[in-house]
C-alpha positions as CSV (number, residue, x, y, z in Angstrom):
1,M,11.8,-2.1,19.5
2,E,12.5,-2.8,15.8
3,T,10.9,0.4,13.7
4,F,10.0,0.1,10.1
5,P,8.7,2.9,7.9
6,T,5.1,3.8,7.9
7,R,2.9,5.3,4.8
8,L,0.0,7.6,5.5
9,S,-2.5,7.1,2.8
10,V,-5.4,10.2,3.4
11,N,-8.8,9.2,2.3
12,V,-10.5,12.3,0.4
13,N,-14.2,11.2,1.2
14,K,-14.5,13.9,3.4
15,I,-13.5,16.6,1.0
16,A,-16.2,15.3,-1.7
17,T,-19.1,15.4,1.4
18,L,-18.0,18.7,1.9
19,R,-18.6,19.4,-1.8
20,N,-21.9,17.0,-2.3
21,A,-23.2,19.4,0.7
22,R,-23.8,22.1,-1.6
23,G,-24.4,20.0,-5.0
24,A,-21.6,21.9,-6.7
25,A,-18.2,21.4,-8.0
26,R,-16.0,22.7,-4.4
27,P,-14.3,21.3,-2.6
28,C,-12.8,19.2,-5.6
29,P,-11.3,16.1,-4.5
30,V,-9.2,15.8,-7.3
31,A,-7.6,18.7,-6.9
32,A,-7.0,18.2,-3.0
33,A,-5.6,14.8,-4.0
34,V,-2.8,16.3,-6.0
35,R,-2.0,18.7,-3.5
36,I,-1.7,16.1,-0.8
37,Q,0.8,14.3,-2.6
38,Q,3.0,17.0,-3.5
39,W,2.6,17.7,0.5
40,G,4.0,14.2,1.0
41,A,1.5,11.9,1.7
42,D,2.3,8.1,0.7
43,G,-1.0,7.3,-1.1
44,I,-4.4,8.6,-1.6
45,T,-8.0,6.3,-0.4
46,V,-11.0,6.3,-1.4
47,H,-14.0,4.7,-0.1
48,P,-17.1,4.8,-2.8
49,R,-20.4,3.7,-1.4
50,P,-23.6,2.7,-3.6
51,D,-25.3,6.0,-2.2
52,G,-22.6,8.0,-3.4
53,R,-22.5,10.2,-0.2
54,H,-19.4,11.4,-0.6
55,I,-16.9,9.6,-3.2
56,T,-18.7,8.8,-6.2
57,F,-18.2,6.6,-8.9
58,D,-17.2,9.1,-11.5
59,D,-15.2,10.7,-9.2
60,V,-12.7,7.4,-8.7
61,R,-12.3,7.4,-12.5
62,K,-11.3,11.1,-12.7
63,L,-8.7,10.4,-9.8
64,K,-7.2,7.3,-11.0
65,P,-5.0,9.8,-13.9
66,V,-3.7,12.2,-11.1
67,I,-2.5,9.9,-8.5
68,T,1.5,9.3,-8.6
69,T,2.1,7.7,-5.1
70,E,-0.3,5.0,-4.6
71,F,-3.9,4.5,-5.1
72,N,-6.1,2.5,-2.7
73,I,-9.6,1.3,-3.2
74,E,-12.1,0.6,0.1
75,G,-15.6,-0.8,-0.3
76,Y,-17.9,-3.6,0.1
77,P,-17.5,-6.3,-2.3
78,S,-20.8,-5.9,-4.4
79,S,-20.6,-6.8,-8.4
80,E,-20.4,-3.0,-8.9
81,F,-17.5,-2.4,-6.9
82,V,-15.6,-5.1,-8.1
83,D,-16.3,-4.0,-11.9
84,L,-15.2,-0.9,-10.2
85,V,-12.1,-2.3,-9.3
86,L,-11.1,-3.9,-11.8
87,E,-11.4,-1.6,-14.1
88,I,-9.3,1.0,-12.3
89,A,-6.8,-1.4,-11.7
90,P,-5.7,0.3,-8.3
91,D,-2.2,-0.3,-6.5
92,Q,-4.4,-2.3,-3.2
93,V,-8.2,-2.6,-2.9
94,T,-9.2,-3.0,0.9
95,L,-12.5,-4.8,0.9
96,V,-14.3,-3.6,4.4
97,P,-18.3,-5.4,5.3
98,D,-20.3,-2.8,5.2
99,P,-22.9,-3.4,3.2
100,P,-25.2,-0.4,1.9
101,G,-27.0,1.6,4.8
102,I,-23.9,1.5,7.1
103,L,-22.6,5.4,8.2
104,T,-19.5,4.2,8.5
105,S,-17.2,0.9,8.7
106,N,-17.2,-0.6,12.4
107,E,-16.1,-4.2,12.2
108,G,-13.7,-6.5,10.6
109,W,-14.5,-9.5,8.2
110,D,-15.4,-13.3,9.7
111,T,-13.0,-14.9,7.2
112,R,-14.6,-18.0,8.1
113,I,-18.2,-17.6,8.0
114,H,-17.6,-14.9,4.7
115,A,-14.3,-17.5,3.5
116,E,-16.0,-18.7,0.5
117,M,-17.1,-15.0,-1.1
118,L,-13.6,-13.2,-0.2
119,G,-11.6,-16.1,-1.5
120,Q,-13.6,-15.5,-5.3
121,V,-13.5,-12.0,-4.5
122,L,-9.8,-12.0,-4.1
123,S,-8.8,-14.2,-6.7
124,K,-10.5,-11.7,-9.5
125,F,-8.1,-9.1,-8.0
126,R,-5.2,-11.5,-7.8
127,E,-5.8,-12.6,-11.5
128,A,-5.7,-8.1,-12.4
129,G,-2.1,-7.7,-10.4
130,I,-3.8,-5.1,-7.5
131,R,-2.9,-6.1,-3.9
132,T,-5.3,-7.1,-2.0
133,S,-6.5,-6.5,1.9
134,L,-8.5,-7.2,4.6
135,F,-10.5,-4.5,7.4
136,I,-10.0,-7.2,9.9
137,S,-9.8,-7.1,14.1
138,T,-7.1,-8.7,15.9
139,D,-8.9,-11.9,16.5
140,H,-5.7,-14.4,15.7
141,S,-8.3,-17.0,13.9
142,L,-9.6,-14.5,11.5
143,I,-6.1,-13.1,10.4
144,Q,-5.0,-16.7,10.0
145,G,-8.6,-16.7,8.0
146,A,-7.7,-14.1,5.4
147,A,-3.9,-15.6,4.9
148,D,-6.3,-18.8,3.7
149,V,-8.5,-17.1,1.8
150,G,-5.5,-15.4,-0.6
151,A,-5.5,-12.0,0.9
152,D,-2.0,-10.2,0.7
153,R,-2.6,-7.8,3.6
154,I,-4.7,-6.7,6.7
155,E,-6.3,-3.3,7.9
156,L,-6.6,-3.8,11.5
157,Y,-9.5,-2.0,12.5
158,T,-8.5,0.4,15.3
159,G,-11.5,2.3,16.4
160,P,-11.3,-0.5,19.9
161,Y,-7.6,1.0,20.3
162,A,-8.9,4.8,19.5
163,A,-11.8,4.2,22.5
164,A,-9.8,2.8,24.8
165,F,-6.7,4.7,24.2
166,S,-7.1,7.9,26.5
167,Q,-7.6,5.4,29.8
168,D,-5.1,3.4,29.2
169,P,-2.4,3.9,26.1
170,S,-0.5,0.3,26.8
171,A,-3.6,-1.8,27.3
172,A,-5.1,-0.3,24.3
173,V,-2.5,-1.1,21.7
174,R,-1.5,-4.9,23.1
175,P,-3.9,-6.5,21.2
176,F,-2.9,-4.3,18.0
177,A,0.7,-5.1,18.9
178,A,-0.1,-9.2,19.1
179,A,-2.2,-9.4,16.0
180,A,0.3,-7.1,13.7
181,E,3.2,-10.0,14.9
182,H,0.5,-13.0,14.6
183,A,0.1,-11.7,10.6
184,A,3.6,-11.3,9.8
185,N,3.9,-15.0,11.2
186,V,1.1,-15.7,8.8
187,G,2.6,-14.3,5.5
188,L,0.7,-11.0,6.1
189,D,1.5,-7.1,5.8
190,V,-0.7,-5.1,8.2
191,N,-2.2,-1.7,7.5
192,A,-4.2,0.0,10.1
193,G,-7.4,2.2,10.1
194,H,-10.5,4.3,11.5
195,D,-10.2,6.8,14.4
196,L,-6.5,7.0,14.6
197,D,-5.8,11.0,15.0
198,L,-2.7,13.3,16.3
199,D,-3.1,12.2,20.0
200,N,-3.1,8.4,19.4
201,L,-1.5,7.8,15.7
202,A,2.3,8.3,17.3
203,H,1.7,5.7,20.3
204,F,0.2,3.2,17.6
205,A,3.1,3.2,15.1
206,Q,5.6,2.7,17.6
207,H,4.0,-0.7,19.3
208,V,2.6,-1.8,16.4
209,Q,5.2,-3.2,14.3
210,P,5.3,-4.4,11.4
211,L,3.2,-1.7,10.3
212,H,3.4,-0.8,6.7
213,E,0.7,1.9,6.2
214,V,-2.0,3.6,7.9
215,S,-5.1,5.3,6.1
216,I,-6.8,8.5,7.3
217,G,-9.5,10.6,6.4
218,H,-12.0,12.0,8.9
219,A,-9.2,13.0,11.5
220,L,-7.1,14.4,9.2
221,I,-9.1,17.0,7.2
222,S,-11.3,17.8,10.2
223,D,-7.8,18.9,11.8
224,A,-7.3,20.8,8.0
225,L,-9.7,23.0,9.3
226,Y,-8.0,24.3,12.2
227,V,-4.2,24.8,10.5
228,G,-4.9,24.0,6.3
229,L,-4.6,20.8,4.7
230,Q,-0.7,21.3,4.1
231,N,0.1,21.6,7.7
232,A,-2.0,18.4,8.9
233,V,-0.2,16.4,6.7
234,G,2.9,16.8,7.7
235,Q,1.6,16.5,10.9
236,Y,0.1,13.4,10.7
237,K,3.4,12.3,8.7
238,A,5.7,13.3,12.0
239,Q,3.9,11.2,13.9
240,L,4.7,7.4,11.9
241,R,9.1,8.9,12.5
242,P,10.1,6.0,14.3
243,A,10.7,7.4,18.5
């Protein structure tokens, strides 16, 4: 199989979660983002939520000046979120269907039901020169829907892959490989994220092509508690090297 370089974007939300647990200033997600980029990450991802339980809107504003790679802002397209993205003008915005009250992203968009809303929001970002991505399942009709509403990319929701990986890696990755191929055929670039880790990432990247970017936060920051943040970034980058 022909392989392509896949970029690693590190989500720094969990660093803000640790900081917020003490209500103080440490650990600092801005300082972490500077180091993560120096240690080889290709981008920084944040996912601000309305309750501010980890990354806050103010954090996003403070992060913008230190990003030297790629800045990806994820979130639910509330009016406040849309305004923030237009203010910051990141390299990429990833829309996720996780309204207030949801613990973590656990499904992709239904691009048929939400087509009108998504089309309107994506149009605003496109006019501002911001690359757009939709968090989505492997359903080919929904991927086609993402193309129809004007997205530049999709981010495949990889939770089901991670859950099935230990039982049968080949079967687990098969629908994602087919989804990536279909996305490319309808003009969409492909990102991926959710529950990817050092055990399952290499297999995913080797079999799902084209794959432009993976966004990883919880697993990488968890591993950093054992091996250090610099080592964790390096180990995840190593998983993305072509076999």
